[in-house]
Backbone as a chain_set.jsonl record, in Angstrom:
{"seq": "MSANTLRCPCGGADYSVCCGRYHGGLPAPDAEALMRSRYSAYVLGLESYLLATWHPDTRPAELDLAADKMKWIGLDIKNCTAESADQATVEFVARYKIAGRAHRLHEISRFVCVEGQWFYVDGKFPARRER", "coords": {"N": [[138.49, 130.867, 24.824], [135.221, 129.857, 25.562], [132.563, 131.203, 27.655], [131.193, 129.064, 28.664], [132.985, 127.038, 28.807], [134.941, 125.007, 30.798], [138.048, 125.193, 32.284], [140.398, 122.584, 32.39], [141.379, 120.947, 35.401], [143.871, 119.634, 35.333], [145.455, 121.111, 33.741], [144.877, 121.095, 31.102], [143.157, 122.494, 28.245], [140.275, 122.424, 27.935], [137.933, 121.055, 29.985], [135.886, 119.211, 29.244], [136.822, 117.881, 26.963], [139.194, 116.988, 27.833], [140.112, 115.719, 30.785], [137.467, 115.326, 31.574], [136.104, 113.612, 29.811], [137.122, 111.119, 30.506], [136.347, 110.936, 33.155], [133.707, 110.714, 32.636], [133.419, 108.13, 31.702], [134.874, 107.087, 29.509], [137.655, 105.045, 28.858], [140.951, 105.863, 29.958], [143.567, 106.366, 27.619], [146.253, 105.885, 28.1], [148.947, 105.764, 30.554], [149.748, 108.375, 31.318], [147.503, 109.972, 30.665], [145.673, 108.809, 32.407], [146.896, 109.473, 34.845], [146.698, 112.3, 34.798], [143.9, 112.557, 34.756], [143.253, 111.434, 37.201], [144.464, 113.239, 38.981], [142.848, 115.484, 38.395], [140.443, 114.414, 39.302], [140.921, 114.294, 42.064], [141.039, 117.061, 42.571], [138.393, 117.745, 41.961], [136.953, 116.179, 43.699], [136.111, 113.533, 43.116], [135.577, 110.748, 44.259], [134.632, 108.131, 43.597], [135.588, 107.741, 40.999], [138.355, 107.783, 41.447], [138.686, 105.504, 43.081], [137.771, 103.529, 41.295], [139.75, 103.559, 39.368], [141.975, 102.674, 40.609], [144.232, 100.113, 41.186], [142.982, 96.912, 42.112], [144.568, 95.374, 43.898], [145.964, 97.194, 45.488], [144.232, 99.153, 46.209], [142.567, 101.32, 48.468], [139.962, 100.719, 50.916], [138.164, 102.79, 51.118], [137.827, 106.329, 50.465], [138.139, 109.591, 51.876], [137.584, 112.315, 50.822], [136.171, 114.581, 51.461], [136.923, 115.266, 53.999], [139.444, 116.073, 53.593], [141.808, 118.627, 53.716], [143.237, 119.797, 51.72], [143.945, 122.065, 49.073], [144.145, 121.759, 45.83], [146.441, 123.032, 43.484], [147.961, 122.87, 41.16], [149.542, 120.935, 38.534], [152.394, 119.241, 37.389], [153.761, 117.349, 34.974], [156.569, 115.439, 34.965], [157.919, 113.274, 33.784], [157.235, 110.49, 31.683], [157.261, 107.06, 31.383], [157.175, 104.204, 29.47], [157.379, 100.994, 30.406], [156.655, 98.647, 29.283], [154.083, 97.357, 27.079], [151.992, 97.219, 28.818], [152.721, 98.325, 31.253], [153.738, 101.187, 33.043], [155.372, 104.226, 34.161], [154.791, 107.34, 35.768], [156.17, 110.361, 36.485], [155.575, 113.039, 38.581], [154.812, 116.362, 39.823], [152.676, 117.625, 42.115], [151.039, 120.48, 43.203], [149.824, 121.969, 46.185], [147.758, 123.574, 48.67], [147.478, 123.977, 52.179], [145.666, 125.389, 54.637], [146.44, 127.868, 53.595], [149.165, 127.575, 53.229], [151.753, 126.627, 51.065], [152.539, 123.496, 49.487], [154.278, 120.612, 48.115], [153.79, 117.651, 46.251], [155.731, 115.168, 45.237], [155.975, 112.532, 43.158], [156.628, 109.259, 41.88], [154.7, 107.404, 40.034], [153.318, 104.14, 39.605], [151.767, 102.349, 36.989], [149.453, 99.999, 35.572], [148.141, 98.182, 32.786], [145.228, 96.462, 32.316], [143.452, 94.297, 30.455], [142.875, 96.367, 28.583], [142.316, 98.53, 30.229], [143.689, 101.11, 32.132], [145.295, 101.28, 35.316], [146.082, 102.832, 38.432], [148.724, 101.817, 40.47], [150.688, 102.117, 42.619], [152.934, 104.386, 44.316], [156.143, 105.996, 44.603], [158.183, 108.167, 46.541], [160.535, 110.316, 45.463], [163.833, 110.941, 46.762], [164.414, 114.02, 48.332], [166.312, 116.634, 47.017], [169.072, 118.239, 48.511], [169.491, 121.72, 49.093]], "CA": [[137.646, 129.89, 25.492], [133.906, 130.445, 25.811], [132.154, 131.298, 29.059], [130.674, 127.754, 29.064], [134.082, 126.087, 28.829], [135.64, 124.911, 32.077], [139.445, 124.787, 32.133], [140.649, 121.324, 33.084], [142.292, 121.091, 36.536], [145.206, 119.088, 35.062], [146.18, 122.063, 32.91], [144.342, 121.047, 29.741], [142.362, 123.672, 27.891], [138.829, 122.269, 28.075], [137.647, 119.879, 30.804], [135.02, 118.231, 28.577], [137.594, 117.081, 26.011], [140.416, 116.552, 28.518], [139.81, 114.714, 31.81], [136.032, 115.119, 31.704], [135.659, 112.436, 29.051], [137.489, 109.92, 31.274], [135.443, 110.924, 34.314], [132.404, 110.326, 32.109], [133.356, 106.711, 31.402], [135.82, 106.656, 28.486], [138.921, 104.637, 29.491], [142.154, 106.622, 29.62], [144.325, 105.584, 26.643], [147.618, 105.601, 28.552], [149.209, 106.074, 31.964], [149.764, 109.82, 31.556], [146.116, 110.453, 30.655], [145.055, 108.375, 33.666], [147.476, 110.293, 35.916], [146.079, 113.624, 34.729], [142.483, 112.456, 35.132], [143.187, 111.18, 38.648], [144.72, 114.524, 39.624], [141.613, 116.268, 38.256], [139.437, 113.811, 40.18], [141.202, 114.787, 43.414], [140.622, 118.468, 42.618], [136.93, 117.821, 41.879], [136.344, 115.342, 44.735], [135.456, 112.384, 42.483], [136.082, 109.556, 44.951], [134.289, 106.883, 42.898], [136.518, 107.606, 39.873], [139.665, 107.435, 42.001], [138.654, 104.103, 43.504], [137.59, 102.681, 40.113], [140.984, 103.544, 38.573], [143.037, 102.208, 41.506], [144.333, 98.655, 41.036], [142.364, 96.246, 43.274], [145.557, 94.849, 44.851], [146.488, 98.255, 46.346], [143.165, 100.137, 46.421], [142.01, 101.39, 49.827], [138.534, 100.398, 50.993], [137.405, 104.023, 50.899], [138.524, 107.611, 50.561], [137.306, 110.615, 52.515], [138.081, 113.587, 50.305], [135.454, 115.682, 52.109], [137.671, 115.644, 55.2], [140.758, 116.522, 53.138], [141.949, 120.088, 53.788], [144.11, 120.236, 50.636], [143.412, 122.777, 47.913], [145.078, 121.457, 44.757], [146.631, 124.256, 42.699], [148.697, 122.695, 39.917], [150.159, 119.649, 38.217], [153.485, 119.286, 36.429], [154.244, 116.017, 34.623], [158.02, 115.514, 34.743], [158.402, 112.198, 32.922], [156.389, 109.305, 31.481], [158.075, 105.987, 30.836], [156.488, 102.929, 29.232], [158.289, 99.863, 30.586], [156.141, 97.657, 28.334], [152.771, 97.773, 26.582], [150.996, 97.24, 29.9], [153.289, 98.875, 32.486], [154.333, 102.502, 32.837], [155.511, 105.102, 35.319], [154.621, 108.769, 35.524], [156.725, 111.205, 37.544], [154.86, 114.311, 38.59], [154.788, 117.207, 41.01], [151.374, 118.267, 42.316], [151.138, 121.534, 44.213], [148.586, 122.168, 46.933], [147.836, 124.42, 49.861], [146.722, 123.637, 53.382], [145.596, 126.594, 55.478], [147.172, 128.938, 52.943], [150.592, 127.261, 53.107], [152.023, 125.825, 49.868], [153.251, 122.224, 49.614], [154.476, 119.872, 46.867], [153.787, 116.185, 46.29], [156.554, 114.673, 44.137], [155.776, 111.085, 43.184], [156.78, 108.44, 40.681], [153.573, 106.478, 40.135], [153.3, 102.955, 38.741], [150.479, 102.044, 36.376], [149.363, 98.781, 34.766], [146.978, 98.094, 31.914], [144.623, 95.143, 32.397], [142.344, 94.173, 29.498], [142.584, 97.652, 27.976], [142.019, 99.556, 31.24], [144.834, 101.496, 32.946], [145.059, 101.416, 36.747], [147.146, 103.286, 39.316], [149.109, 100.748, 41.396], [151.264, 102.741, 43.804], [153.94, 105.385, 43.982], [157.241, 106.221, 45.543], [158.551, 109.561, 46.66], [161.988, 110.454, 45.301], [164.536, 111.691, 47.809], [164.497, 115.455, 48.068], [167.688, 117.128, 46.907], [169.431, 119.338, 49.418], [169.805, 122.965, 48.379]], "C": [[136.315, 130.556, 25.819], [133.588, 130.441, 27.299], [131.655, 129.952, 29.572], [131.767, 126.7, 29.175], [134.793, 126.16, 30.172], [137.061, 124.44, 31.817], [139.682, 123.533, 32.976], [141.634, 121.531, 34.232], [143.712, 120.591, 36.265], [146.056, 120.029, 34.233], [145.735, 122.052, 31.465], [143.397, 122.21, 29.495], [140.88, 123.534, 28.242], [138.528, 120.958, 28.801], [136.871, 118.809, 30.045], [135.771, 117.367, 27.576], [138.926, 116.623, 26.592], [139.998, 115.475, 29.526], [138.324, 114.408, 31.951], [135.532, 113.901, 30.96], [136.003, 111.138, 29.781], [136.625, 109.816, 32.526], [134.046, 110.479, 33.893], [132.309, 108.877, 31.672], [134.288, 106.207, 30.318], [137.124, 106.239, 29.163], [140.078, 105.518, 29.037], [143.021, 105.777, 28.694], [145.737, 105.21, 27.081], [147.785, 106.069, 29.998], [149.203, 107.579, 32.23], [148.35, 110.394, 31.583], [145.405, 110.036, 31.938], [145.589, 109.202, 34.831], [146.818, 111.667, 35.957], [144.62, 113.577, 35.188], [142.325, 112.161, 36.623], [143.491, 112.455, 39.432], [143.45, 115.372, 39.576], [140.509, 115.731, 39.144], [139.666, 114.212, 41.635], [140.735, 116.23, 43.558], [139.105, 118.579, 42.728], [136.206, 116.95, 42.908], [135.621, 114.124, 44.198], [135.998, 111.067, 43.048], [135.812, 108.276, 44.18], [135.226, 106.665, 41.704], [137.903, 107.181, 40.372], [139.715, 105.969, 42.413], [138.555, 103.168, 42.304], [138.865, 102.566, 39.276], [142.207, 103.15, 39.401], [143.071, 100.695, 41.402], [143.788, 97.967, 42.288], [143.354, 95.731, 44.309], [146.063, 95.903, 45.83], [145.44, 99.298, 46.719], [142.696, 100.135, 47.877], [140.507, 101.069, 49.788], [137.673, 101.624, 50.71], [138.34, 105.221, 50.951], [137.585, 108.571, 51.267], [137.821, 111.98, 52.093], [137.386, 114.778, 50.943], [136.205, 116.169, 53.35], [139.057, 116.194, 54.863], [140.809, 118.046, 53.112], [142.837, 120.643, 52.67], [143.322, 120.998, 49.573], [144.454, 122.601, 46.816], [145.195, 122.66, 43.836], [147.468, 124.064, 41.432], [149.36, 121.348, 39.782], [151.243, 119.869, 37.174], [153.965, 117.861, 36.192], [155.714, 116.152, 34.255], [158.498, 114.477, 33.733], [157.357, 111.088, 32.85], [157.259, 108.252, 30.808], [157.232, 104.738, 30.69], [157.521, 101.82, 29.365], [157.936, 98.74, 29.622], [154.778, 98.157, 27.868], [151.74, 97.892, 27.694], [151.548, 97.704, 31.25], [153.975, 100.204, 32.186], [154.497, 103.215, 34.169], [155.307, 106.539, 34.858], [155.193, 109.506, 36.732], [156.046, 112.562, 37.452], [155.117, 115.074, 39.876], [153.409, 117.862, 41.034], [151.54, 119.278, 43.444], [149.777, 121.703, 44.879], [148.838, 123.1, 48.104], [146.988, 123.809, 50.962], [146.811, 124.859, 54.277], [146.46, 127.721, 54.903], [148.652, 128.689, 52.736], [150.82, 126.293, 51.951], [152.86, 124.588, 50.184], [153.389, 121.611, 48.221], [154.425, 118.381, 47.141], [154.541, 115.722, 45.051], [156.515, 113.155, 44.205], [156.139, 110.484, 41.837], [155.755, 107.32, 40.835], [153.724, 105.325, 39.152], [151.88, 102.693, 38.275], [150.568, 100.727, 35.623], [148.088, 98.846, 33.93], [146.49, 96.649, 31.945], [143.399, 95.139, 31.479], [141.893, 95.533, 28.959], [142.278, 98.79, 28.936], [143.266, 99.822, 32.07], [144.412, 101.696, 34.394], [146.305, 101.984, 37.427], [147.435, 102.149, 40.28], [149.614, 101.348, 42.703], [152.299, 103.764, 43.36], [155.029, 105.432, 45.023], [157.614, 107.687, 45.467], [160.06, 109.688, 46.546], [162.589, 111.264, 46.444], [164.633, 113.151, 47.397], [165.949, 115.876, 48.047], [167.918, 118.265, 47.883], [169.799, 120.562, 48.592], [171.098, 123.545, 48.855]], "O": [[136.285, 131.689, 26.298], [134.248, 129.772, 28.094], [131.682, 129.705, 30.777], [131.495, 125.577, 29.597], [135.193, 127.234, 30.622], [137.262, 123.397, 31.194], [139.229, 123.436, 34.117], [142.634, 122.226, 34.055], [144.66, 121.063, 36.891], [147.246, 119.783, 34.037], [146.16, 122.898, 30.678], [142.9, 122.831, 30.435], [140.298, 124.463, 28.802], [138.831, 119.878, 28.293], [137.164, 117.622, 30.186], [135.389, 116.217, 27.361], [139.699, 115.944, 25.915], [139.563, 114.401, 29.112], [137.965, 113.324, 32.408], [134.621, 113.221, 31.434], [135.259, 110.161, 29.689], [136.218, 108.72, 32.911], [133.293, 109.932, 34.698], [131.226, 108.423, 31.304], [134.484, 104.997, 30.208], [137.658, 107.001, 29.969], [140.169, 105.876, 27.863], [143.2, 104.585, 28.948], [146.351, 104.317, 26.498], [146.89, 106.682, 30.58], [148.701, 108.015, 33.266], [148.036, 111.22, 32.44], [144.626, 110.807, 32.498], [144.823, 109.593, 35.712], [146.427, 112.142, 37.023], [144.165, 114.455, 35.922], [141.353, 112.601, 37.238], [142.843, 112.725, 40.444], [143.024, 115.915, 40.596], [139.718, 116.504, 39.684], [138.704, 114.446, 42.366], [140.105, 116.583, 44.556], [138.588, 119.398, 43.488], [134.978, 116.979, 42.984], [134.61, 113.714, 44.767], [136.775, 110.368, 42.395], [136.685, 107.41, 44.114], [135.617, 105.531, 41.425], [138.541, 106.314, 39.774], [140.688, 105.274, 42.121], [139.194, 102.116, 42.294], [139.043, 101.585, 38.554], [143.341, 103.28, 38.941], [142.029, 100.052, 41.52], [144.094, 98.386, 43.404], [143.016, 95.658, 45.491], [146.547, 95.549, 46.905], [145.734, 100.23, 47.468], [142.456, 99.074, 48.453], [139.875, 101.145, 48.734], [136.59, 101.515, 50.136], [139.477, 105.135, 51.415], [136.369, 108.38, 51.255], [138.413, 112.71, 52.888], [137.943, 115.875, 50.969], [136.13, 117.345, 53.706], [139.757, 116.713, 55.733], [139.926, 118.682, 52.535], [143.156, 121.832, 52.671], [142.199, 120.635, 49.222], [145.52, 123.216, 46.86], [144.187, 123.249, 43.445], [147.666, 125.028, 40.692], [149.698, 120.698, 40.771], [151.042, 120.59, 36.198], [154.512, 117.229, 37.097], [156.064, 116.895, 33.338], [159.378, 114.759, 32.919], [156.683, 110.789, 33.836], [157.908, 108.516, 29.796], [156.641, 104.262, 31.659], [158.431, 101.71, 28.543], [158.804, 97.977, 29.196], [154.366, 99.261, 28.224], [150.732, 98.582, 27.541], [150.909, 97.496, 32.281], [154.701, 100.331, 31.2], [153.862, 102.869, 35.166], [155.609, 106.899, 33.72], [154.752, 109.298, 37.863], [155.956, 113.155, 36.377], [155.574, 114.518, 40.875], [153.024, 118.561, 40.097], [152.103, 118.975, 44.495], [148.73, 121.597, 44.24], [149.98, 123.374, 48.473], [145.938, 123.214, 50.718], [147.902, 125.307, 54.63], [147.128, 128.439, 55.647], [149.333, 129.512, 52.126], [150.159, 125.258, 51.864], [153.759, 124.621, 51.025], [152.717, 122.025, 47.276], [154.955, 117.907, 48.146], [154.044, 115.868, 43.934], [156.963, 112.557, 45.183], [155.978, 111.115, 40.792], [155.918, 106.413, 41.651], [154.189, 105.501, 38.025], [150.922, 102.797, 39.041], [151.624, 100.374, 35.097], [147.1, 99.474, 34.312], [147.244, 95.725, 31.639], [142.44, 95.879, 31.697], [140.698, 95.82, 28.886], [142.006, 99.908, 28.497], [143.842, 98.9, 32.647], [143.328, 102.208, 34.676], [147.433, 101.665, 37.051], [146.511, 101.571, 40.852], [149.038, 101.115, 43.765], [152.507, 103.973, 42.165], [154.867, 104.979, 46.156], [157.389, 108.354, 44.458], [160.791, 109.226, 47.422], [161.946, 112.147, 47.013], [164.906, 113.463, 46.238], [166.725, 115.527, 48.937], [167.068, 119.139, 48.057], [170.36, 120.434, 47.504], [171.522, 124.592, 48.367]]}, "num_chains": 1, "name": "protein.A"}
């Protein structure tokens, strides 16, 4: 990788050909690509992208990522399931730190495609298994 190449926060090799193209305006082709680009948007503080890719029925009025104390440190996609051509789920684990302490966000996110554009709808948190 050249010195001018930025590694994508989602784990892709090159930001410009991974999530950067979606942040630049190209619609994500599927739910997994949108999930990855939204994770990268959280890492990079791209509130407008997050709001634009959130379904209007569940989208908050605003985000305040500047006040967020999370430092995102990794994404692991566990499963992607297409329920139909316009509905899908993505199960993921995102790792982050707050004040140096590690945490995990495990979510199964729902996505819908409306007129060729994928949107995040909502997510549920699977029950944590006892060790």
